A tleap script that builds the chain and sets N, CA, C and O, in Angstrom:
source leaprc.protein.ff14SB
mol = sequence {
  NASP HIE ARG ARG ARG LYS ARG ASP GLY GLY
  ILE GLU VAL LEU SER ASN CYS ALA GLN VAL
  LYS LEU ALA ASP GLY GLU THR ILE LEU SER
  VAL CYS CYS GLY GLY GLY TYR GLY ALA PRO
  ASP GLU ARG ASN PRO LEU ARG VAL ILE ASN
  ASP PHE VAL GLU GLY ARG ILE SER ARG VAL
  ARG ALA ARG GLU ILE TYR LYS VAL VAL ILE
  ASP GLN GLU GLY ARG TYR ASP GLU ALA ALA
  THR SER ALA LEU ARG SER ARG CTHR
}
set mol.1.N position { 0.586 8.108 -13.439 }
set mol.1.CA position { 0.828 9.479 -13.803 }
set mol.1.C position { 2.308 9.623 -14.123 }
set mol.1.O position { 3.155 9.412 -13.254 }
set mol.2.N position { 2.623 9.976 -15.345 }
set mol.2.CA position { 4.007 10.104 -15.781 }
set mol.2.C position { 4.221 11.503 -16.353 }
set mol.2.O position { 3.396 12.026 -17.102 }
set mol.3.N position { 5.339 12.080 -15.982 }
set mol.3.CA position { 5.653 13.434 -16.441 }
set mol.3.C position { 7.137 13.565 -16.715 }
set mol.3.O position { 7.955 12.841 -16.147 }
set mol.4.N position { 7.471 14.490 -17.587 }
set mol.4.CA position { 8.864 14.811 -17.865 }
set mol.4.C position { 9.160 16.178 -17.245 }
set mol.4.O position { 8.454 17.153 -17.502 }
set mol.5.N position { 10.200 16.234 -16.435 }
set mol.5.CA position { 10.664 17.520 -15.900 }
set mol.5.C position { 11.778 17.996 -16.822 }
set mol.5.O position { 12.828 17.364 -16.936 }
set mol.6.N position { 11.524 19.118 -17.472 }
set mol.6.CA position { 12.485 19.663 -18.429 }
set mol.6.C position { 13.601 20.408 -17.714 }
set mol.6.O position { 13.504 20.695 -16.521 }
set mol.7.N position { 14.640 20.714 -18.438 }
set mol.7.CA position { 15.794 21.408 -17.847 }
set mol.7.C position { 15.418 22.751 -17.251 }
set mol.7.O position { 16.024 23.189 -16.273 }
set mol.8.N position { 14.416 23.413 -17.834 }
set mol.8.CA position { 14.007 24.729 -17.324 }
set mol.8.C position { 13.047 24.617 -16.140 }
set mol.8.O position { 12.574 25.630 -15.624 }
set mol.9.N position { 12.754 23.367 -15.702 }
set mol.9.CA position { 11.852 23.157 -14.577 }
set mol.9.C position { 10.409 22.929 -14.978 }
set mol.9.O position { 9.584 22.546 -14.149 }
set mol.10.N position { 10.100 23.161 -16.242 }
set mol.10.CA position { 8.739 22.924 -16.728 }
set mol.10.C position { 8.391 21.448 -16.673 }
set mol.10.O position { 9.265 20.584 -16.739 }
set mol.11.N position { 7.102 21.176 -16.552 }
set mol.11.CA position { 6.612 19.801 -16.449 }
set mol.11.C position { 5.720 19.501 -17.652 }
set mol.11.O position { 4.838 20.289 -17.992 }
set mol.12.N position { 5.957 18.360 -18.290 }
set mol.12.CA position { 5.150 17.911 -19.420 }
set mol.12.C position { 4.467 16.596 -19.021 }
set mol.12.O position { 5.136 15.650 -18.605 }
set mol.13.N position { 3.145 16.540 -19.147 }
set mol.13.CA position { 2.403 15.319 -18.849 }
set mol.13.C position { 2.595 14.344 -20.013 }
set mol.13.O position { 2.480 14.718 -21.180 }
set mol.14.N position { 2.892 13.078 -19.668 }
set mol.14.CA position { 3.119 12.052 -20.675 }
set mol.14.C position { 1.989 11.029 -20.637 }
set mol.14.O position { 1.309 10.890 -19.620 }
set mol.15.N position { 1.789 10.318 -21.733 }
set mol.15.CA position { 0.812 9.234 -21.728 }
set mol.15.C position { 1.386 8.068 -20.933 }
set mol.15.O position { 2.589 8.016 -20.676 }
set mol.16.N position { 0.533 7.144 -20.549 }
set mol.16.CA position { 0.978 6.018 -19.732 }
set mol.16.C position { 1.904 5.065 -20.479 }
set mol.16.O position { 2.641 4.309 -19.846 }
set mol.17.N position { 1.884 5.085 -21.786 }
set mol.17.CA position { 2.717 4.171 -22.578 }
set mol.17.C position { 3.641 4.938 -23.517 }
set mol.17.O position { 3.827 4.531 -24.664 }
set mol.18.N position { 4.212 6.017 -23.059 }
set mol.18.CA position { 5.051 6.858 -23.908 }
set mol.18.C position { 6.472 6.323 -23.999 }
set mol.18.O position { 7.005 5.776 -23.033 }
set mol.19.N position { 7.069 6.485 -25.154 }
set mol.19.CA position { 8.503 6.288 -25.304 }
set mol.19.C position { 9.095 7.681 -25.356 }
set mol.19.O position { 8.680 8.509 -26.167 }
set mol.20.N position { 10.056 7.938 -24.500 }
set mol.20.CA position { 10.557 9.290 -24.339 }
set mol.20.C position { 12.072 9.297 -24.430 }
set mol.20.O position { 12.741 8.454 -23.831 }
set mol.21.N position { 12.603 10.236 -25.171 }
set mol.21.CA position { 14.047 10.460 -25.183 }
set mol.21.C position { 14.300 11.686 -24.323 }
set mol.21.O position { 13.712 12.745 -24.543 }
set mol.22.N position { 15.177 11.535 -23.346 }
set mol.22.CA position { 15.471 12.637 -22.436 }
set mol.22.C position { 16.710 13.381 -22.888 }
set mol.22.O position { 17.690 12.779 -23.327 }
set mol.23.N position { 16.654 14.684 -22.776 }
set mol.23.CA position { 17.829 15.511 -23.001 }
set mol.23.C position { 18.625 15.559 -21.698 }
set mol.23.O position { 18.087 15.272 -20.628 }
set mol.24.N position { 19.886 15.916 -21.786 }
set mol.24.CA position { 20.693 16.078 -20.570 }
set mol.24.C position { 19.972 17.001 -19.603 }
set mol.24.O position { 19.508 18.072 -19.995 }
set mol.25.N position { 19.873 16.596 -18.340 }
set mol.25.CA position { 19.257 17.418 -17.319 }
set mol.25.C position { 17.762 17.208 -17.153 }
set mol.25.O position { 17.166 17.782 -16.242 }
set mol.26.N position { 17.136 16.399 -18.011 }
set mol.26.CA position { 15.715 16.112 -17.866 }
set mol.26.C position { 15.534 14.846 -17.030 }
set mol.26.O position { 16.413 13.985 -16.992 }
set mol.27.N position { 14.385 14.743 -16.363 }
set mol.27.CA position { 14.071 13.560 -15.565 }
set mol.27.C position { 12.623 13.154 -15.805 }
set mol.27.O position { 11.809 13.945 -16.281 }
set mol.28.N position { 12.321 11.907 -15.467 }
set mol.28.CA position { 10.959 11.390 -15.532 }
set mol.28.C position { 10.416 11.308 -14.115 }
set mol.28.O position { 11.102 10.838 -13.208 }
set mol.29.N position { 9.198 11.759 -13.930 }
set mol.29.CA position { 8.498 11.638 -12.653 }
set mol.29.C position { 7.386 10.629 -12.853 }
set mol.29.O position { 6.587 10.763 -13.780 }
set mol.30.N position { 7.324 9.634 -12.009 }
set mol.30.CA position { 6.292 8.617 -12.119 }
set mol.30.C position { 5.673 8.413 -10.746 }
set mol.30.O position { 6.373 8.128 -9.775 }
set mol.31.N position { 4.357 8.560 -10.671 }
set mol.31.CA position { 3.643 8.413 -9.408 }
set mol.31.C position { 2.635 7.285 -9.564 }
set mol.31.O position { 1.866 7.256 -10.525 }
set mol.32.N position { 2.642 6.367 -8.626 }
set mol.32.CA position { 1.673 5.286 -8.664 }
set mol.32.C position { 1.231 4.968 -7.237 }
set mol.32.O position { 1.908 5.310 -6.267 }
set mol.33.N position { 0.110 4.324 -7.138 }
set mol.33.CA position { -0.332 3.893 -5.822 }
set mol.33.C position { 0.087 2.447 -5.661 }
set mol.33.O position { -0.282 1.585 -6.458 }
set mol.34.N position { 0.839 2.201 -4.651 }
set mol.34.CA position { 1.313 0.845 -4.423 }
set mol.34.C position { 0.968 0.412 -3.023 }
set mol.34.O position { 0.876 1.230 -2.107 }
set mol.35.N position { 0.784 -0.843 -2.868 }
set mol.35.CA position { 0.440 -1.372 -1.555 }
set mol.35.C position { 1.645 -1.785 -0.739 }
set mol.35.O position { 1.524 -2.052 0.456 }
set mol.36.N position { 2.808 -1.840 -1.371 }
set mol.36.CA position { 3.989 -2.276 -0.658 }
set mol.36.C position { 4.050 -3.789 -0.567 }
set mol.36.O position { 3.247 -4.495 -1.177 }
set mol.37.N position { 5.006 -4.275 0.197 }
set mol.37.CA position { 5.234 -5.708 0.343 }
set mol.37.C position { 5.174 -6.083 1.807 }
set mol.37.O position { 5.590 -5.321 2.679 }
set mol.38.N position { 4.654 -7.259 2.061 }
set mol.38.CA position { 4.649 -7.774 3.415 }
set mol.38.C position { 3.454 -7.308 4.227 }
set mol.38.O position { 2.628 -6.512 3.780 }
set mol.39.N position { 3.402 -7.840 5.435 }
set mol.39.CA position { 2.304 -7.512 6.347 }
set mol.39.C position { 2.441 -6.079 6.854 }
set mol.39.O position { 3.518 -5.696 7.311 }
set mol.40.N position { 1.380 -5.279 6.784 }
set mol.40.CA position { 1.451 -3.886 7.241 }
set mol.40.C position { 1.886 -3.755 8.700 }
set mol.40.O position { 2.591 -2.810 9.055 }
set mol.41.N position { 1.469 -4.700 9.544 }
set mol.41.CA position { 1.807 -4.581 10.967 }
set mol.41.C position { 3.238 -5.020 11.284 }
set mol.41.O position { 3.634 -5.061 12.448 }
set mol.42.N position { 4.008 -5.349 10.246 }
set mol.42.CA position { 5.432 -5.640 10.422 }
set mol.42.C position { 6.303 -4.524 9.864 }
set mol.42.O position { 7.530 -4.616 9.883 }
set mol.43.N position { 5.667 -3.474 9.370 }
set mol.43.CA position { 6.413 -2.343 8.821 }
set mol.43.C position { 7.154 -1.617 9.931 }
set mol.43.O position { 6.666 -1.523 11.057 }
set mol.44.N position { 8.318 -1.112 9.612 }
set mol.44.CA position { 9.109 -0.360 10.579 }
set mol.44.C position { 8.273 0.812 11.112 }
set mol.44.O position { 7.844 1.669 10.339 }
set mol.45.N position { 8.043 0.850 12.422 }
set mol.45.CA position { 7.209 1.918 12.994 }
set mol.45.C position { 7.720 3.325 12.683 }
set mol.45.O position { 6.920 4.250 12.544 }
set mol.46.N position { 9.019 3.499 12.574 }
set mol.46.CA position { 9.547 4.837 12.293 }
set mol.46.C position { 9.171 5.305 10.884 }
set mol.46.O position { 9.023 6.504 10.647 }
set mol.47.N position { 9.019 4.376 9.968 }
set mol.47.CA position { 8.560 4.744 8.619 }
set mol.47.C position { 7.079 5.133 8.652 }
set mol.47.O position { 6.648 6.037 7.937 }
set mol.48.N position { 6.319 4.445 9.482 }
set mol.48.CA position { 4.897 4.795 9.638 }
set mol.48.C position { 4.780 6.187 10.244 }
set mol.48.O position { 3.968 6.999 9.801 }
set mol.49.N position { 5.588 6.456 11.250 }
set mol.49.CA position { 5.595 7.784 11.878 }
set mol.49.C position { 5.936 8.844 10.836 }
set mol.49.O position { 5.306 9.901 10.797 }
set mol.50.N position { 6.920 8.570 10.000 }
set mol.50.CA position { 7.300 9.523 8.953 }
set mol.50.C position { 6.125 9.795 8.014 }
set mol.50.O position { 5.884 10.945 7.646 }
set mol.51.N position { 5.391 8.748 7.623 }
set mol.51.CA position { 4.217 8.942 6.769 }
set mol.51.C position { 3.166 9.803 7.467 }
set mol.51.O position { 2.518 10.634 6.830 }
set mol.52.N position { 3.000 9.607 8.764 }
set mol.52.CA position { 2.057 10.420 9.540 }
set mol.52.C position { 2.505 11.886 9.562 }
set mol.52.O position { 1.711 12.792 9.309 }
set mol.53.N position { 3.767 12.101 9.862 }
set mol.53.CA position { 4.303 13.471 9.948 }
set mol.53.C position { 4.160 14.185 8.607 }
set mol.53.O position { 3.879 15.383 8.571 }
set mol.54.N position { 4.350 13.462 7.509 }
set mol.54.CA position { 4.253 14.063 6.178 }
set mol.54.C position { 2.805 14.160 5.676 }
set mol.54.O position { 2.561 14.622 4.561 }
set mol.55.N position { 1.849 13.722 6.506 }
set mol.55.CA position { 0.440 13.854 6.147 }
set mol.55.C position { -0.088 12.794 5.203 }
set mol.55.O position { -1.172 12.959 4.643 }
set mol.56.N position { 0.652 11.705 5.008 }
set mol.56.CA position { 0.222 10.648 4.095 }
set mol.56.C position { -0.820 9.730 4.718 }
set mol.56.O position { -1.671 9.183 4.017 }
set mol.57.N position { -0.752 9.562 6.037 }
set mol.57.CA position { -1.718 8.720 6.724 }
set mol.57.C position { -2.166 9.418 7.998 }
set mol.57.O position { -1.485 10.303 8.516 }
set mol.58.N position { -3.315 9.005 8.485 }
set mol.58.CA position { -3.845 9.574 9.727 }
set mol.58.C position { -3.360 8.760 10.924 }
set mol.58.O position { -2.831 7.659 10.771 }
set mol.59.N position { -3.545 9.309 12.094 }
set mol.59.CA position { -3.237 8.607 13.345 }
set mol.59.C position { -4.064 7.314 13.431 }
set mol.59.O position { -3.562 6.274 13.857 }
set mol.60.N position { -5.329 7.395 13.023 }
set mol.60.CA position { -6.220 6.229 13.061 }
set mol.60.C position { -5.713 5.143 12.112 }
set mol.60.O position { -5.673 3.969 12.480 }
set mol.61.N position { -5.333 5.520 10.916 }
set mol.61.CA position { -4.828 4.537 9.945 }
set mol.61.C position { -3.532 3.909 10.449 }
set mol.61.O position { -3.327 2.705 10.295 }
set mol.62.N position { -2.661 4.711 11.047 }
set mol.62.CA position { -1.415 4.170 11.597 }
set mol.62.C position { -1.724 3.064 12.602 }
set mol.62.O position { -1.071 2.020 12.618 }
set mol.63.N position { -2.725 3.310 13.433 }
set mol.63.CA position { -3.082 2.331 14.469 }
set mol.63.C position { -3.813 1.116 13.883 }
set mol.63.O position { -3.466 -0.025 14.190 }
set mol.64.N position { -4.811 1.359 13.051 }
set mol.64.CA position { -5.641 0.264 12.553 }
set mol.64.C position { -4.945 -0.616 11.526 }
set mol.64.O position { -5.108 -1.836 11.551 }
set mol.65.N position { -4.182 -0.028 10.634 }
set mol.65.CA position { -3.558 -0.792 9.554 }
set mol.65.C position { -2.155 -1.268 9.929 }
set mol.65.O position { -1.813 -2.436 9.742 }
set mol.66.N position { -1.345 -0.346 10.461 }
set mol.66.CA position { 0.063 -0.650 10.731 }
set mol.66.C position { 0.346 -1.044 12.176 }
set mol.66.O position { 1.457 -1.453 12.516 }
set mol.67.N position { -0.678 -0.915 13.023 }
set mol.67.CA position { -0.523 -1.236 14.452 }
set mol.67.C position { 0.601 -0.417 15.085 }
set mol.67.O position { 1.426 -0.938 15.835 }
set mol.68.N position { 0.613 0.874 14.766 }
set mol.68.CA position { 1.572 1.828 15.337 }
set mol.68.C position { 0.772 2.884 16.080 }
set mol.68.O position { -0.133 3.503 15.521 }
set mol.69.N position { 1.116 3.082 17.345 }
set mol.69.CA position { 0.390 4.030 18.181 }
set mol.69.C position { 1.115 5.375 18.180 }
set mol.69.O position { 2.308 5.465 18.468 }
set mol.70.N position { 0.355 6.410 17.847 }
set mol.70.CA position { 0.849 7.787 17.855 }
set mol.70.C position { -0.008 8.541 18.853 }
set mol.70.O position { -1.234 8.560 18.740 }
set mol.71.N position { 0.643 9.170 19.840 }
set mol.71.CA position { -0.132 9.858 20.881 }
set mol.71.C position { -0.723 11.164 20.359 }
set mol.71.O position { -0.474 11.545 19.215 }
set mol.72.N position { -1.494 11.841 21.183 }
set mol.72.CA position { -2.197 13.062 20.777 }
set mol.72.C position { -1.252 14.199 20.395 }
set mol.72.O position { -1.645 15.122 19.682 }
set mol.73.N position { -0.011 14.133 20.866 }
set mol.73.CA position { 0.986 15.152 20.506 }
set mol.73.C position { 1.752 14.771 19.248 }
set mol.73.O position { 2.650 15.497 18.822 }
set mol.74.N position { 1.399 13.629 18.650 }
set mol.74.CA position { 2.056 13.194 17.420 }
set mol.74.C position { 3.346 12.432 17.641 }
set mol.74.O position { 4.144 12.281 16.716 }
set mol.75.N position { 3.560 11.951 18.857 }
set mol.75.CA position { 4.785 11.205 19.169 }
set mol.75.C position { 4.522 9.703 19.105 }
set mol.75.O position { 3.424 9.233 19.402 }
set mol.76.N position { 5.544 8.973 18.715 }
set mol.76.CA position { 5.498 7.518 18.647 }
set mol.76.C position { 5.482 6.949 20.057 }
set mol.76.O position { 6.334 7.286 20.879 }
set mol.77.N position { 4.509 6.082 20.335 }
set mol.77.CA position { 4.406 5.407 21.627 }
set mol.77.C position { 4.885 3.969 21.430 }
set mol.77.O position { 4.120 3.093 21.028 }
set mol.78.N position { 6.155 3.749 21.720 }
set mol.78.CA position { 6.771 2.446 21.466 }
set mol.78.C position { 6.154 1.333 22.313 }
set mol.78.O position { 5.901 0.241 21.805 }
set mol.79.N position { 5.910 1.600 23.591 }
set mol.79.CA position { 5.341 0.571 24.466 }
set mol.79.C position { 3.934 0.179 24.014 }
set mol.79.O position { 3.608 -1.007 23.959 }
set mol.80.N position { 3.109 1.161 23.693 }
set mol.80.CA position { 1.740 0.876 23.255 }
set mol.80.C position { 1.745 0.155 21.903 }
set mol.80.O position { 0.900 -0.705 21.653 }
set mol.81.N position { 2.694 0.506 21.036 }
set mol.81.CA position { 2.825 -0.166 19.740 }
set mol.81.C position { 3.198 -1.624 19.924 }
set mol.81.O position { 2.616 -2.507 19.293 }
set mol.82.N position { 4.171 -1.875 20.792 }
set mol.82.CA position { 4.585 -3.266 21.078 }
set mol.82.C position { 3.429 -4.080 21.626 }
set mol.82.O position { 3.218 -5.226 21.230 }
set mol.83.N position { 2.676 -3.470 22.549 }
set mol.83.CA position { 1.535 -4.179 23.134 }
set mol.83.C position { 0.465 -4.455 22.076 }
set mol.83.O position { -0.095 -5.550 22.029 }
set mol.84.N position { 0.184 -3.471 21.237 }
set mol.84.CA position { -0.825 -3.639 20.189 }
set mol.84.C position { -0.404 -4.711 19.179 }
set mol.84.O position { -1.214 -5.545 18.776 }
set mol.85.N position { 0.836 -4.680 18.787 }
set mol.85.CA position { 1.328 -5.659 17.811 }
set mol.85.C position { 1.394 -7.070 18.390 }
set mol.85.O position { 1.259 -8.045 17.651 }
set mol.86.N position { 1.598 -7.191 19.682 }
set mol.86.CA position { 1.672 -8.523 20.291 }
set mol.86.C position { 0.300 -9.189 20.391 }
set mol.86.O position { 0.216 -10.404 20.574 }
set mol.87.N position { -0.769 -8.412 20.274 }
set mol.87.CA position { -2.134 -8.948 20.333 }
set mol.87.C position { -2.575 -9.581 19.026 }
set mol.87.O position { -3.547 -10.335 19.001 }
set mol.88.N position { -1.873 -9.285 17.939 }
set mol.88.CA position { -2.320 -9.795 16.620 }
set mol.88.C position { -1.529 -10.991 16.184 }
set mol.88.O position { -1.776 -11.536 15.108 }
savepdb mol mol.pdb
quit
């Protein structure tokens, strides 16, 4: 998904293979789904927590994929995370 943000704040949808000349003050927005690099269970737990807080991943996904434990109050459980990661 590619878009041009114009100087007035308007958004123009672009094709996936567009050649675009930008005017001063314009920007390109590009959104893609990426898997990232490296083993998920080696990802910095604080980044996983940030994704949880921002609603990008669920508590279950944090635990199952990234091996990061988030308690019922939404707090990072460092000891439980260390124990979970040491089992894999």
